[in-house]
C-alpha positions as CSV (number, residue, x, y, z in Angstrom):
1,M,81.5,58.6,92.0
2,D,80.0,60.1,88.9
3,I,80.7,63.6,87.5
4,A,79.7,65.3,84.2
5,G,80.3,68.6,82.6
6,E,79.9,70.7,79.5
7,Y,82.3,73.4,78.2
8,R,82.1,75.7,75.3
9,I,85.5,76.3,73.7
10,P,85.7,79.1,71.0
11,V,87.8,77.0,68.6
12,A,86.9,74.7,65.7
13,R,86.2,71.0,66.6
14,E,89.2,69.7,64.6
15,A,91.6,71.9,66.6
16,V,90.0,70.8,69.9
17,W,90.3,67.1,68.8
18,A,94.0,67.6,67.8
19,A,94.7,69.2,71.3
20,L,92.9,66.4,73.1
21,N,95.3,63.9,71.4
22,D,98.5,65.9,72.0
23,P,100.4,64.6,75.0
24,D,102.3,67.9,75.4
25,V,99.0,69.9,75.6
26,L,97.5,67.4,78.0
27,A,100.6,67.4,80.2
28,R,100.4,71.2,80.5
29,C,96.6,71.1,81.4
30,I,96.3,68.1,83.8
31,P,96.5,69.4,87.3
32,G,99.6,68.1,89.1
33,C,101.0,66.4,86.0
34,K,104.7,65.6,86.4
35,E,105.1,63.4,83.4
36,L,102.9,62.2,80.5
37,T,104.5,59.8,77.9
38,Q,102.8,58.4,74.9
39,V,103.6,54.7,74.6
40,S,101.3,54.0,71.6
41,P,98.6,55.9,69.7
42,E,96.1,54.6,72.2
43,E,98.0,54.6,75.5
44,M,99.9,57.0,77.7
45,N,101.8,56.6,81.0
46,A,101.4,59.4,83.6
47,R,102.7,60.6,86.9
48,V,100.4,63.1,88.7
49,A,100.9,64.7,92.1
50,L,97.6,65.5,93.9
51,K,96.5,66.7,97.3
52,I,93.0,65.6,98.2
53,G,92.0,67.0,101.6
54,P,94.8,66.1,104.0
55,V,96.2,63.4,101.7
56,S,99.1,64.1,99.2
57,A,100.3,61.5,96.8
58,T,101.9,60.9,93.5
59,F,100.0,58.6,91.3
60,A,101.6,56.5,88.6
61,G,99.4,54.9,86.0
62,T,98.1,54.6,82.5
63,V,95.5,56.2,80.3
64,R,94.1,54.3,77.4
65,L,91.9,55.7,74.5
66,E,88.9,53.5,73.5
67,D,86.0,53.8,71.1
68,V,87.9,56.5,69.2
69,R,85.6,58.4,66.8
70,A,87.7,61.3,65.3
71,P,86.8,64.2,65.6
72,E,83.7,63.4,67.6
73,G,85.1,61.9,70.8
74,Y,86.4,58.9,72.6
75,T,86.4,57.1,75.9
76,L,89.4,57.5,78.3
77,V,90.1,54.6,80.6
78,G,92.6,55.2,83.3
79,Q,94.1,53.8,86.5
80,G,96.7,55.0,88.9
81,N,98.4,53.9,92.1
82,G,99.4,56.3,94.8
83,G,101.1,53.9,97.1
84,M,100.0,54.2,100.7
85,A,97.4,56.9,99.7
86,G,95.5,54.3,97.6
87,F,94.4,53.9,94.0
88,A,92.1,55.5,91.5
89,K,90.5,54.1,88.4
90,G,87.9,55.3,86.1
91,R,86.5,56.0,82.7
92,A,85.3,59.1,80.9
93,A,83.3,59.5,77.7
94,V,84.3,62.7,75.9
95,S,82.2,64.1,73.0
96,L,82.8,67.1,70.8
97,A,80.1,68.9,68.9
98,S,80.4,71.8,66.5
99,E,78.2,74.8,67.2
100,G,79.0,77.6,64.8
101,S,82.7,78.3,65.1
102,D,82.7,76.9,68.7
103,T,83.1,73.4,70.0
104,V,80.9,72.1,72.8
105,L,82.8,69.5,74.8
106,T,80.8,67.2,77.1
107,Y,82.0,64.5,79.4
108,T,80.6,62.0,81.8
109,A,83.0,60.2,84.1
110,K,82.9,57.5,86.6
111,A,85.7,57.0,89.1
112,D,86.5,54.5,91.9
113,V,89.0,55.1,94.6
114,G,90.4,52.8,97.3
115,G,92.8,53.0,100.2
116,K,93.4,56.0,102.4
117,I,91.8,58.5,99.9
118,A,88.6,56.5,100.0
119,T,88.2,57.3,103.7
120,L,87.9,61.0,102.9
121,G,84.2,60.8,102.1
122,G,82.1,61.2,99.0
123,R,81.5,64.9,99.3
124,L,85.2,65.8,99.5
125,M,86.0,63.5,96.6
126,Q,83.1,64.8,94.5
127,A,84.1,68.5,95.2
128,T,87.8,67.7,94.4
129,S,87.0,65.9,91.2
130,R,84.8,68.8,90.0
131,K,87.6,71.3,90.9
132,L,90.2,69.2,89.1
133,A,88.0,68.9,86.0
134,D,87.3,72.7,86.0
135,E,91.0,73.4,86.4
136,F,91.9,71.0,83.5
137,F,89.3,72.5,81.1
138,G,90.1,76.1,82.1
139,K,93.8,75.4,81.2
140,F,92.8,73.5,78.1
141,A,90.6,76.3,76.8
142,A,93.4,78.8,77.5
143,E,95.9,76.6,75.8
144,L,93.7,76.8,72.7
145,G,93.6,80.6,72.8
146,A,90.3,81.1,74.6
147,A,90.4,84.3,76.7
148,G,89.4,84.1,80.3
149,D,86.5,81.7,81.2
150,P,86.2,78.6,79.0
151,G,82.6,79.5,78.2
152,A,80.9,79.3,81.5
153,P,81.6,75.7,82.4
154,A,78.5,74.0,83.6
155,P,79.5,70.8,85.4
156,A,76.6,68.8,86.7
157,A,76.6,65.8,89.1
158,A,75.4,62.6,87.4
């Protein structure tokens, strides 16, 4: 499953970059995040509780930063196990571009799921992934002081 999106955040790129690398900010923005612990400059452990259709699970896993190009972007590589519900793994390329005093954040992500959640069907998984991404970026923009809408998010399926 592939998803992509673009968000305009009315904050300077350096501030967006700093927030994207702050585990406390990320923990407050990730939907269902119960715990996010930085174990090294490039790796974090996470516990996230999610409900996808009729399936609820708490996923435990890791997120690793690769191809770090401060303050332009990086690639996030993550994997999580939700026990009987299944597993999820994926990678997302995140890029930041300055546009005046704003920052345009774009991402492309590819995810694979297995187990019980994989039986829910592609449409539900795609819609849920898009909803979670919109929720994350909405909270993220608000965390950075953006009022209301994070700049008309325009997620697009890849």
